[in-house]
MARTI-961213 format. One record per residue: z negated, y, x negated of N, C-alpha, C in turn; residue in one letter. Coordinates in steps of 0.2 Angstrom, whole numbers, padded with zeros to 4 digits, always signed. Example, Ala and Ser with C-alpha at 12.3 -4.5 7.8 and 13.67 -1.06 7.14 Angstrom:
# residues 2
-0039-0028-0066-0039-0022-0062-0039-0016-0066a;-0035-0011-0064-0036-0005-0068-0039+0000-0064s;
This chain:
# residues 405
-0054+0133+0013-0050+0129+0008-0050+0131+0001x;-0050+0138+0000-0051+0140-0007-0057+0138-0011x;-0062+0137-0007-0068+0134-0011-0067+0127-0013x;-0064+0123-0009-0062+0116-0011-0058+0116-0017x;-0053+0121-0017-0048+0121-0022-0052+0122-0029x;-0056+0127-0028-0060+0129-0034-0064+0123-0037x;-0067+0120-0032-0071+0114-0034-0068+0109-0037x;-0062+0107-0035-0058+0102-0038-0055+0104-0045x;-0053+0111-0045-0051+0113-0052-0056+0113-0057x;-0062+0114-0055-0068+0114-0059-0070+0107-0061x;-0069+0102-0057-0070+0095-0058-0065+0093-0064x;-0058+0095-0063-0053+0093-0068-0055+0096-0075x;-0058+0102-0075-0060+0105-0082-0066+0101-0085x;-0070+0099-0080-0076+0096-0083-0075+0089-0086x;-0070+0086-0085-0068+0079-0088-0066+0080-0095x;-0063+0086-0096-0060+0087-0103-0053+0083-0103x;-0050+0081-0098-0044+0077-0098-0038+0081-0097x;-0033+0081-0101-0027+0085-0100-0023+0082-0094x;-0019+0087-0091-0015+0085-0085-0010+0079-0087x;-0008+0079-0093-0003+0073-0094-0007+0066-0094x;-0013+0066-0096-0017+0060-0096-0018+0058-0089x;-0020+0063-0085-0021+0061-0078-0015+0059-0074x;-0009+0062-0076-0003+0060-0073-0001+0053-0075x;-0002+0051-0082-0001+0044-0084-0005+0039-0081x;-0012+0041-0081-0016+0036-0078-0015+0034-0070x;-0013+0040-0067-0012+0038-0059-0005+0034-0059x;+0000+0036-0063+0006+0032-0063+0005+0025-0065x;+0001+0024-0070+0000+0017-0072-0004+0013-0067x;-0009+0015-0064-0012+0011-0059-0008+0011-0052x;-0005+0016-0050-0001+0016-0044+0004+0010-0043x;+0008+0010-0049+0013+0005-0049+0011-0003-0049x;+0004-0003-0050+0001-0010-0050-0002-0012-0043x;-0002-0007-0038-0006-0009-0032-0002-0012-0026x;+0005-0014-0028+0009-0017-0023+0012-0023-0025x;+0015-0024-0031+0019-0030-0033+0015-0036-0031x;+0009-0037-0032+0005-0043-0030+0006-0045-0023x;+0008-0041-0019+0009-0042-0012+0016-0043-0010x;+0020-0038-0013+0027-0037-0011+0032-0042-0015x;+0030-0045-0020+0034-0050-0024+0035-0057-0021x;+0031-0059-0016+0031-0065-0014+0037-0066-0009x;+0038-0061-0005+0043-0062+0000+0050-0065-0002x;+0053-0062-0008+0060-0064-0010+0060-0071-0013x;+0054-0074-0014+0054-0081-0017+0050-0085-0013x;+0049-0083-0006+0044-0087-0002+0047-0094-0001x;+0053-0095+0000+0056-0102+0001+0055-0106-0005x;+0056-0104-0011+0055-0107-0017+0048-0109-0018x;+0044-0104-0017+0036-0105-0018+0034-0110-0013x;+0036-0110-0007+0034-0116-0002+0036-0122-0004x;+0042-0123-0007+0045-0129-0009+0041-0132-0015x;+0040-0127-0020+0037-0129-0026+0030-0131-0026x;+0026-0128-0021+0019-0130-0020+0018-0135-0014x;+0023-0136-0010+0023-0141-0004+0019-0137+0001x;+0020-0131+0002+0016-0127+0007+0019-0127+0014x;+0015-0128+0019+0018-0128+0026+0019-0121+0028x;+0023-0120+0033+0025-0114+0036+0019-0110+0039x;+0014-0114+0042+0008-0111+0044+0004-0107+0038x;+0003-0111+0033+0000-0108+0027+0004-0103+0024x;+0010-0103+0024+0014-0097+0021+0013-0091+0026x;+0013-0092+0032+0012-0087+0037+0005-0084+0035x;+0000-0088+0034-0007-0085+0033-0007-0081+0026x;-0003-0084+0021-0003-0081+0015+0001-0074+0015x;+0006-0073+0019+0009-0066+0020+0004-0062+0023x;-0001-0064+0027-0006-0060+0030-0012-0058+0025x;-0012-0061+0020-0018-0060+0015-0018-0053+0012x;-0013-0050+0011-0013-0043+0008-0017-0039+0013x;-0015-0038+0019-0019-0034+0024-0026-0036+0025x;-0027-0043+0025-0034-0045+0026-0038-0043+0020x;-0036-0045+0014-0040-0044+0008-0041-0036+0007x;-0036-0032+0008-0036-0025+0007-0041-0022+0012x;-0041-0025+0018-0046-0022+0023-0053-0024+0021x;-0055-0030+0020-0061-0033+0019-0064-0030+0012x;-0060-0030+0007-0063-0028+0000-0063-0020+0000x;-0058-0017+0004-0058-0010+0004-0064-0007+0007x;-0067-0011+0012-0072-0008+0016-0079-0008+0012x;-0079-0011+0006-0085-0011+0002-0083-0007-0005x;-0077-0005-0006-0075-0002-0012-0079+0005-0013x;-0080+0009-0008-0084+0015-0010-0091+0014-0012x;-0094+0009-0008-0101+0007-0011-0101+0004-0018x;-0096+0000-0019-0095-0003-0026-0095+0003-0031x;-0091+0008-0029-0090+0014-0034-0096+0018-0035x;-0101+0018-0030-0107+0021-0031-0111+0018-0036x;-0110+0012-0037-0114+0008-0042-0112+0008-0049x;-0105+0008-0049-0102+0007-0056-0098+0013-0058x;-0097+0018-0054-0093+0024-0055-0086+0023-0053x;-0083+0028-0051-0076+0028-0048-0071+0025-0053x;-0071+0028-0059-0066+0026-0064-0067+0019-0066x;-0074+0017-0067-0075+0010-0069-0073+0005-0063x;-0074+0007-0057-0072+0003-0052-0064+0002-0052x;-0060+0007-0053-0053+0006-0053-0051+0002-0059x;-0055+0002-0065-0053-0002-0071-0055-0009-0069x;-0060-0010-0066-0062-0017-0064-0057-0020-0059x;-0055-0016-0055-0050-0018-0050-0043-0020-0053x;-0041-0016-0058-0035-0018-0062-0036-0024-0066x;-0042-0025-0069-0043-0032-0072-0043-0038-0068x;-0046-0037-0062-0045-0042-0057-0038-0044-0055x;-0034-0038-0054-0027-0039-0052-0023-0043-0057x;-0024-0041-0063-0021-0044-0069-0023-0052-0069x;-0029-0053-0069-0032-0060-0069-0029-0064-0064x;-0029-0062-0058-0027-0066-0052-0020-0067-0052x;-0016-0062-0054-0008-0063-0054-0006-0067-0059x;-0009-0067-0065-0007-0071-0071-0009-0078-0070x;-0015-0080-0067-0017-0086-0067-0014-0090-0061x;-0013-0087-0056-0010-0090-0050-0004-0094-0051x;+0000-0092-0056+0007-0095-0057+0006-0101-0062x;+0000-0102-0064-0001-0108-0068-0003-0114-0065x;-0004-0114-0058-0007-0119-0054-0002-0122-0049x;-0002-0128-0048+0002-0132-0043-0002-0133-0037x;-0008-0131-0037-0013-0133-0031-0013-0127-0026x;-0011-0128-0020-0011-0123-0015-0017-0119-0014x;-0023-0123-0013-0029-0119-0012-0031-0114-0018x;-0030-0117-0024-0031-0113-0030-0027-0107-0030x;-0020-0108-0029-0015-0103-0029-0017-0097-0024x;-0020-0099-0018-0022-0094-0013-0028-0091-0015x;-0033-0094-0018-0039-0091-0021-0037-0086-0026x;-0033-0087-0031-0031-0083-0036-0027-0077-0033x;-0023-0078-0028-0020-0073-0025-0025-0068-0022x;-0030-0070-0019-0035-0066-0016-0039-0062-0021x;-0040-0065-0027-0043-0061-0033-0039-0055-0035x;-0032-0057-0036-0028-0051-0037-0027-0046-0032x;-0027-0048-0026-0027-0043-0020-0033-0039-0020x;-0039-0042-0021-0045-0039-0021-0045-0033-0026x;-0043-0035-0032-0042-0029-0037-0038-0024-0035x;-0032-0025-0032-0028-0020-0029-0031-0016-0024x;-0035-0019-0019-0039-0016-0014-0043-0011-0016x;-0047-0012-0022-0052-0007-0024-0048-0001-0027x;-0042-0002-0030-0038+0004-0032-0035+0008-0026x;-0033+0004-0021-0031+0008-0015-0035+0013-0012x;-0042+0011-0012-0047+0015-0009-0049+0021-0014x;-0050+0019-0020-0053+0024-0024-0049+0029-0028x;-0042+0027-0029-0038+0032-0032-0037+0038-0029x;-0036+0039-0022-0035+0045-0019-0042+0050-0020x;-0048+0047-0019-0054+0050-0021-0054+0053-0028x;-0052+0048-0033-0052+0050-0040-0048+0056-0041x;-0042+0056-0038-0037+0061-0038-0040+0068-0036x;-0043+0068-0030-0046+0073-0027-0052+0076-0031x;-0056+0072-0035-0061+0074-0039-0058+0077-0045x;-0052+0076-0047-0049+0078-0054-0045+0084-0053x;-0044+0086-0047-0039+0092-0046-0032+0090-0046x;-0027+0095-0046-0020+0094-0046-0018+0089-0041x;-0021+0090-0035-0021+0085-0029-0014+0084-0027x;-0010+0089-0026-0003+0088-0023+0001+0085-0029x;+0001+0087-0035+0005+0084-0040+0003+0076-0041x;-0003+0075-0041-0006+0068-0043-0005+0064-0037x;-0006+0066-0031-0004+0062-0025+0003+0061-0024x;+0008+0065-0027+0015+0064-0027+0016+0058-0032x;+0013+0058-0037+0014+0053-0042+0011+0046-0039x;+0005+0047-0036+0002+0041-0033+0007+0038-0028x;+0009+0041-0023+0013+0039-0018+0019+0036-0020x;+0022+0040-0025+0029+0037-0028+0028+0031-0032x;+0022+0030-0036+0021+0024-0039+0020+0018-0035x;+0016+0019-0029+0016+0014-0024+0022+0011-0022x;+0027+0016-0020+0034+0014-0018+0038+0011-0023x;+0037+0014-0029+0041+0011-0035+0039+0004-0037x;+0032+0003-0037+0030-0004-0038+0032-0009-0033x;+0032-0007-0026+0035-0012-0021+0042-0013-0022x;+0046-0007-0023+0053-0008-0024+0055-0013-0030x;+0052-0011-0036+0054-0015-0042+0052-0023-0040x;+0046-0024-0037+0045-0031-0036+0049-0035-0031x;+0052-0031-0026+0056-0033-0022+0063-0035-0025x;+0065-0030-0029+0072-0030-0032+0072-0035-0038x;+0067-0036-0042+0067-0040-0048+0065-0047-0048x;+0060-0049-0043+0057-0055-0043+0062-0061-0042x;+0066-0060-0037+0071-0066-0036+0076-0067-0042x;+0079-0061-0044+0084-0062-0050+0080-0065-0056x;+0074-0063-0058+0070-0065-0064+0069-0073-0063x;+0067-0074-0057+0065-0081-0055+0071-0086-0056x;+0077-0083-0053+0083-0087-0054+0085-0088-0061x;+0085-0082-0065+0087-0083-0072+0082-0087-0076x;+0076-0087-0075+0071-0091-0078+0071-0099-0075x;+0074-0100-0070+0074-0106-0067+0067-0108-0063x;+0063-0103-0062+0056-0104-0059+0054-0098-0055x;+0051-0099-0049+0048-0093-0046+0042-0091-0050x;+0039-0095-0054+0033-0093-0057+0034-0087-0062x;+0040-0087-0065+0041-0082-0070+0042-0075-0066x;+0045-0075-0060+0046-0069-0056+0040-0066-0054x;+0035-0071-0052+0028-0068-0049+0024-0066-0055x;+0024-0070-0061+0019-0069-0066+0020-0063-0070x;+0026-0060-0070+0027-0054-0074+0024-0048-0071x;+0022-0048-0064+0018-0043-0062+0011-0043-0064x;+0008-0048-0066+0002-0049-0069+0002-0045-0076x;+0007-0046-0080+0008-0043-0086+0008-0036-0085x;+0012-0033-0080+0012-0026-0079+0005-0023-0078x;+0001-0027-0075-0006-0024-0074-0010-0024-0080x;-0009-0029-0085-0012-0029-0091-0010-0023-0095x;-0004-0021-0095-0002-0015-0098-0006-0009-0097x;-0008-0008-0090-0012-0002-0088-0019-0002-0090x;-0022-0008-0092-0029-0009-0093-0032-0004-0099x;-0028-0004-0105-0031+0000-0110-0033+0007-0109x;-0028+0010-0105-0029+0017-0104-0035+0018-0099x;-0035+0014-0094-0041+0015-0089-0047+0012-0092x;-0047+0008-0097-0053+0006-0100-0056+0012-0104x;-0051+0016-0108-0053+0022-0112-0056+0027-0107x;-0053+0028-0101-0055+0033-0096-0062+0031-0094x;-0064+0025-0093-0070+0023-0091-0075+0025-0096x;-0074+0024-0102-0079+0026-0108-0079+0034-0108x;-0073+0037-0108-0073+0044-0108-0077+0048-0103x;-0077+0045-0097-0080+0049-0091-0087+0046-0089x;-0089+0042-0093-0096+0039-0091-0101+0044-0090x;-0101+0049-0094-0106+0054-0093-0104+0061-0089x;-0098+0060-0087-0094+0066-0084-0098+0067-0077x;-0099+0074-0075-0102+0075-0068-0097+0073-0063x;-0090+0073-0064-0086+0071-0059-0086+0064-0057x;-0089+0060-0062-0089+0053-0061-0094+0052-0055x;-0099+0056-0055-0104+0055-0050-0104+0060-0044x;-0099+0064-0044-0098+0069-0039-0096+0066-0032x;-0092+0061-0033-0090+0057-0027-0094+0051-0026x;-0094+0047-0031-0097+0041-0030-0105+0041-0029x;-0108+0047-0030-0115+0047-0029-0117+0051-0023x;-0112+0054-0020-0114+0058-0013-0116+0053-0008x;-0121+0054-0004-0122+0050+0002-0117+0051+0007x;-0114+0045+0009-0109+0045+0015-0113+0047+0021x;-0110+0051+0026-0112+0052+0033-0111+0045+0037x;-0115+0041+0036-0114+0034+0039-0113+0035+0047x;-0107+0031+0049-0106+0031+0056-0102+0037+0059x;-0102+0042+0055-0099+0048+0058-0092+0049+0057x;-0089+0046+0052-0082+0047+0051-0077+0044+0057x;-0080+0040+0061-0076+0037+0066-0076+0042+0072x;-0080+0047+0072-0081+0052+0077-0075+0057+0076x;-0071+0057+0070-0066+0062+0069-0059+0059+0072x;-0057+0063+0077-0050+0061+0080-0045+0060+0075x;-0045+0065+0070-0040+0064+0065-0040+0058+0061x;-0046+0056+0059-0047+0050+0055-0045+0044+0059x;-0047+0044+0066-0045+0038+0070-0037+0038+0071x;-0034+0043+0072-0026+0044+0072-0023+0042+0066x;-0026+0044+0060-0023+0042+0054-0024+0035+0052x;-0029+0032+0055-0030+0025+0054-0025+0021+0058x;-0024+0023+0064-0018+0020+0068-0012+0020+0065x;-0010+0026+0062-0004+0027+0059-0003+0023+0053x;-0009+0023+0049-0009+0019+0043-0008+0011+0044x;-0012+0009+0049-0012+0002+0051-0006-0001+0054x;-0003+0003+0058+0004+0001+0061+0009+0001+0056x;+0009+0006+0052+0015+0006+0046+0013+0001+0041x;+0007-0001+0039+0005-0006+0035+0007-0013+0037x;+0006-0014+0044+0008-0020+0047+0015-0021+0046x;+0019-0016+0047+0026-0017+0046+0028-0018+0039x;+0025-0014+0034+0026-0015+0027+0025-0022+0025x;+0019-0025+0027+0018-0032+0025+0022-0038+0029x;+0024-0036+0035+0028-0040+0038+0035-0040+0034x;+0037-0034+0032+0043-0034+0029+0043-0037+0022x;+0037-0036+0018+0036-0039+0012+0037-0047+0012x;+0034-0050+0018+0033-0057+0018+0039-0060+0022x;+0042-0057+0027+0047-0060+0031+0054-0057+0031x;+0055-0051+0030+0061-0048+0030+0067-0051+0026x;+0065-0053+0020+0070-0057+0016+0072-0063+0020x;+0067-0067+0023+0069-0073+0027+0073-0072+0033x;+0072-0066+0036+0076-0064+0042+0083-0063+0040x;+0084-0060+0034+0091-0059+0031+0094-0066+0029x;+0090-0070+0026+0092-0076+0024+0094-0081+0029x;+0090-0081+0035+0092-0085+0041+0099-0082+0044x;+0101-0076+0042+0107-0073+0045+0113-0075+0041x;+0112-0079+0035+0117-0081+0031+0117-0077+0024x;+0113-0073+0023+0113-0069+0017+0109-0072+0011x;+0112-0072+0005+0109-0075-0001+0102-0072-0002x;+0098-0076-0006+0091-0074-0008+0091-0068-0012x;+0096-0067-0017+0096-0061-0021+0098-0055-0017x;+0103-0056-0013+0105-0051-0008+0100-0048-0004x;+0096-0053-0001+0091-0052+0004+0085-0048+0000x;+0084-0050-0006+0079-0046-0010+0081-0039-0012x;+0088-0038-0013+0091-0032-0014+0090-0027-0008x;+0091-0030-0002+0090-0026+0004+0083-0024+0005x;+0078-0029+0004+0072-0027+0004+0070-0021-0001x;+0073-0022-0007+0072-0016-0012+0075-0010-0009x;+0081-0010-0006+0084-0004-0003+0079-0001+0002x;+0076-0005+0006+0072-0002+0011+0066+0001+0007x;+0063-0002+0002+0057+0001-0001+0059+0007-0005x;+0065+0007-0008+0068+0013-0012+0068+0019-0008x;+0070+0019-0002+0070+0025+0002+0063+0029+0002x;+0058+0025+0001+0051+0028+0001+0050+0032-0005x;+0054+0030-0011+0053+0034-0017+0054+0042-0016x;+0060+0043-0013+0062+0050-0011+0056+0053-0007x;+0054+0050-0002+0049+0052+0003+0043+0053-0001x;+0041+0049-0005+0034+0050-0009+0034+0055-0013x;+0040+0057-0016+0041+0063-0021+0040+0069-0017x;+0042+0070-0011+0043+0076-0007+0037+0077-0002x;+0035+0072+0001+0030+0072+0006+0024+0076+0005x;+0020+0075-0001+0014+0078-0002+0015+0086-0002x;+0021+0088-0004+0022+0095-0004+0024+0098+0003x;+0028+0094+0007+0029+0095+0014+0023+0096+0018x;+0018+0091+0017+0012+0091+0020+0008+0097+0019x;+0008+0099+0012+0004+0104+0010+0006+0111+0013x;+0013+0111+0014+0016+0117+0018+0015+0117+0025x;+0014+0111+0028+0012+0110+0035+0017+0112+0040x;+0024+0112+0038+0029+0113+0043+0033+0107+0044x;+0035+0106+0051+0039+0101+0053+0036+0094+0053x;+0030+0093+0053+0027+0087+0053+0027+0083+0059x;+0027+0087+0065+0027+0083+0071+0034+0080+0073x;+0039+0084+0071+0046+0081+0072+0047+0075+0067x;+0044+0076+0061+0045+0070+0057+0042+0064+0059x;+0036+0065+0062+0032+0059+0065+0036+0056+0070x;+0039+0060+0075+0043+0057+0080+0049+0053+0077x;+0052+0056+0072+0058+0053+0069+0056+0046+0066x;+0050+0045+0063+0048+0039+0060+0048+0033+0066x;+0046+0035+0072+0046+0030+0077+0053+0028+0080x;+0057+0033+0080+0064+0032+0083+0067+0027+0078x;+0067+0029+0071+0071+0025+0066+0068+0017+0066x;+0061+0017+0067+0058+0010+0067+0061+0006+0072x;+0061+0009+0079+0064+0005+0084+0072+0003+0083x;+0075+0008+0080+0083+0007+0079+0084+0001+0074x;+0080+0002+0069+0080-0003+0063+0079-0010+0066x;+0074-0012+0069+0073-0018+0072+0078-0020+0077x;+0080-0016+0081+0085-0017+0086+0092-0020+0082x;+0093-0016+0077+0099-0018+0073+0099-0025+0070x;+0093-0027+0068+0091-0034+0065+0092-0039+0071x;+0090-0037+0077+0090-0042+0082+0098-0043+0084x;+0101-0037+0085+0108-0038+0088+0113-0040+0082x;+0113-0038+0076+0118-0039+0071+0115-0039+0064x;+0111-0044+0063+0107-0043+0056+0112-0043+0050x;+0118-0047+0050+0122-0048+0044+0128-0043+0045x;+0129-0040+0050+0135-0035+0051+0134-0029+0047x;+0129-0026+0047+0127-0020+0043+0120-0020+0040x;+0119-0025+0036+0112-0026+0034+0109-0020+0031x;+0113-0016+0027+0110-0011+0023+0108-0005+0028x;+0112-0004+0034+0110+0001+0039+0103+0000+0041x;+0101-0007+0043+0095-0008+0046+0089-0007+0041x;+0091-0009+0034+0086-0008+0029+0085+0000+0028x;+0090+0004+0028+0089+0011+0027+0085+0014+0033x;+0086+0012+0039+0082+0014+0045+0075+0012+0044x;+0074+0006+0043+0067+0004+0042+0064+0007+0036x;+0068+0008+0031+0065+0012+0025+0063+0019+0027x;+0067+0022+0031+0065+0029+0033+0059+0029+0037x;+0058+0024+0042+0052+0024+0046+0046+0023+0041x;+0047+0019+0036+0042+0018+0031+0039+0024+0028x;+0042+0029+0028+0040+0036+0025+0033+0037+0029x;+0032+0034+0034+0025+0035+0038+0020+0033+0033x;+0021+0028+0028+0016+0026+0024+0014+0031+0019x;+0019+0034+0015+0017+0039+0010+0014+0045+0013x;+0016+0046+0020+0014+0052+0024+0006+0051+0025x;+0004+0045+0027-0003+0043+0028-0007+0044+0022x;-0004+0041+0016-0008+0041+0010-0009+0049+0008x;-0004+0053+0008-0005+0060+0007-0009+0064+0011x;-0010+0062+0018-0014+0065+0022-0021+0063+0021x;-0023+0058+0018-0030+0056+0016-0033+0062+0012x;-0029+0064+0007-0032+0070+0003-0030+0077+0007x;-0025+0077+0010-0023+0084+0013-0028+0086+0019x;-0030+0081+0023-0035+0082+0028-0042+0082+0027x;-0044+0082+0020-0051+0083+0018-0051+0089+0013x;-0058+0091+0013-0059+0097+0008-0063+0094+0002x;-0068+0091+0003-0073+0088-0002-0071+0081-0004x;-0071+0080-0011-0070+0073-0013-0074+0068-0010x;-0080+0069-0008-0084+0064-0005-0081+0062+0002x;-0079+0067+0005-0076+0066+0012-0069+0062+0011x;-0065+0064+0006-0059+0060+0004-0061+0053+0003x;-0066+0051-0001-0068+0044-0002-0070+0041+0004x;-0074+0044+0009-0076+0041+0015-0070+0040+0020x;-0065+0045+0020-0059+0044+0024-0055+0038+0021x;-0054+0038+0015-0050+0033+0012-0053+0026+0013x;-0060+0026+0013-0064+0020+0014-0064+0018+0021x;-0062+0022+0026-0062+0020+0033-0055+0019+0035x;-0050+0023+0033-0043+0022+0035-0040+0016+0032x;-0041+0015+0026-0037+0009+0023-0040+0002+0025x;-0047+0001+0025-0049-0005+0027-0048-0007+0034x;-0049-0002+0038-0048-0003+0046-0040-0004+0047x;-0036+0000+0043-0029+0000+0044-0026-0007+0042x;-0029-0009+0036-0026-0015+0033-0029-0021+0037x;-0035-0021+0040-0037-0026+0044-0032-0027+0050x;-0030-0021+0053-0025-0022+0058-0019-0025+0056x;-0017-0023+0050-0010-0025+0047-0010-0032+0045x;-0016-0035+0044-0017-0042+0042-0015-0047+0047x;-0016-0045+0054-0014-0049+0059-0006-0050+0060x;-0003-0045+0058+0005-0044+0060+0008-0050+0056x;+0008-0051+0050+0012-0056+0046+0010-0063+0049x;+0004-0064+0050+0002-0071+0052+0005-0072+0059x;+0004-0067+0064+0007-0068+0070+0015-0069+0070x;+0018-0066+0065+0025-0066+0065+0027-0074+0063x;+0023-0076+0058+0024-0083+0056+0023-0088+0062x;+0018-0087+0066+0017-0092+0071+0022-0091+0077x;+0024-0085+0078+0029-0084+0083+0036-0086+0081x;+0038-0086+0075+0044-0088+0072+0044-0096+0073x;+0038-0099+0071+0038-0106+0071+0038-0109+0078x;+0035-0105+0083+0035-0108+0089+0042-0107+0093x;+0045-0101+0092+0051-0100+0095+0058-0102+0092x;+0057-0103+0085+0063-0105+0081+0068-0100+0079x;+0067-0094+0081+0071-0088+0080+0067-0082+0079x;+0071-0076+0078+0067-0070+0077+0067-0065+0083x;+0070-0067+0088+0071-0063+0094+0064-0060+0097x;+0060-0064+0098+0053-0061+0101+0050-0057+0096x;+0050-0059+0090+0047-0055+0084+0049-0048+0084x;+0056-0048+0083+0059-0041+0082+0058-0037+0088x;+0058-0039+0094+0057-0035+0100+0050-0032+0100x;+0045-0037+0098+0038-0034+0098+0037-0029+0093x;+0040-0030+0087+0040-0025+0081+0043-0019+0083x;+0048-0019+0087+0052-0013+0089+0047-0009+0094x;+0043-0012+0098+0039-0009+0103+0033-0005+0100x;+0031-0007+0093+0026-0004+0090+0027+0003+0088x;+0034+0005+0089+0036+0012+0087+0032+0017+0091x;+0029+0015+0097+0026+0019+0102+0019+0022+0099x;+0015+0017+0097+0008+0019+0094+0009+0023+0088x;+0014+0021+0084+0016+0024+0077+0017+0032+0079x;+0021+0033+0084+0024+0040+0085+0018+0044+0088x;+0014+0041+0092+0008+0045+0095+0003+0047+0090x;+0001+0042+0086-0003+0043+0080-0001+0048+0075x;+0006+0048+0074+0009+0053+0069+0009+0060+0072x;+0010+0061+0078+0010+0067+0081+0003+0070+0081x;-0002+0066+0082-0009+0068+0082-0011+0071+0075x;-0009+0067+0070-0012+0069+0063-0007+0075+0060x;-0002+0076+0064+0002+0082+0061-0002+0089+0062x;-0007+0089+0067-0011+0095+0068-0014+0097+0061x;-0015+0103+0060-0018+0105+0053-0025+0106+0054x;-0029+0100+0054-0036+0100+0055-0039+0096+0049x;-0045+0097+0048-0049+0094+0042-0054+0089+0045x;-0055+0083+0042-0060+0078+0044-0067+0081+0043x;-0067+0085+0038-0074+0088+0036-0077+0092+0042x;-0072+0095+0046-0075+0099+0051-0076+0095+0057x;-0074+0089+0058-0075+0085+0064-0080+0080+0063x;-0083+0079+0057-0089+0074+0057-0095+0078+0056x;
């Protein structure tokens, strides 16, 4: 491990970038990697009405983040080898801004979906490349803390603000479009970084290394981390797309439902701030993994039995179980030594995990439409606490993927 630390510290020095610049860059990109997906849920009903979108298409749309993150994430490492890691992230940000800004200008359902895919594809590139970019630039624990926190903050703000802004503006287009503007704000810094690092050795240290093709799947840690990431991502995107509707069907207003989703997401902010440090110390991870599964089951049970009685309690429970997500994100860097292995692990865990997650929101939409209520959906979601717990206990072991492949 000391050798890896020295290597990443040396990489950070070779770029000539100050720690404050690295911190700002990671914060700027991370807050933009979730709003394009999580902002739709609070205004899904208004969006469907405004575009004349069927329930089946809406269900498919809520599954798009996982599907696009999986498919595009699978080719992101190869893309970075061609253009460079920093340039890849910058191009991803540009695509996110373009897709999110343009989709709110159309009244055509197919075009709206196509532009949504463009925006999500840009975010997918960042999902995979940013952890490896961080590993290559050093300060891993600090930057992964900022990264994980930024992901949660972006999801929380989009859940909390989209509905109120839409109501104030009189249109769901304003609520969704502002997240494209946020992506535009991050572009100048990342454009500058691309120019600055074009000749940097770090730029090619990860993206130029030959990946050990087909070997990452032989790592039990990588497989377990993929299951943990996939199951939790499925819940995240089911919650992004459908949780506000579960609350609204229980008689709760749109703004209140959006606030409850934001409460759920905000729990992850505290977790994202502390989990990279907890994981680096390596204590209590197994018990924490078990607690994620327990709270997941209890949260969905509460939504099933009394959704409007104590809605904040179920949001808090599900929010706590959602700490499995920043845990998995932090483990991508913590369970690897060399930046190239970090890139390979990120390029395996996230695409496969998101592909698994893509199925969940779509099936939720179909099951809800077929049964007319949320009972079957909530029971099945509660049962997924079992694989989440098993995978979490496995990745709690202090092993390195580098040693397993």
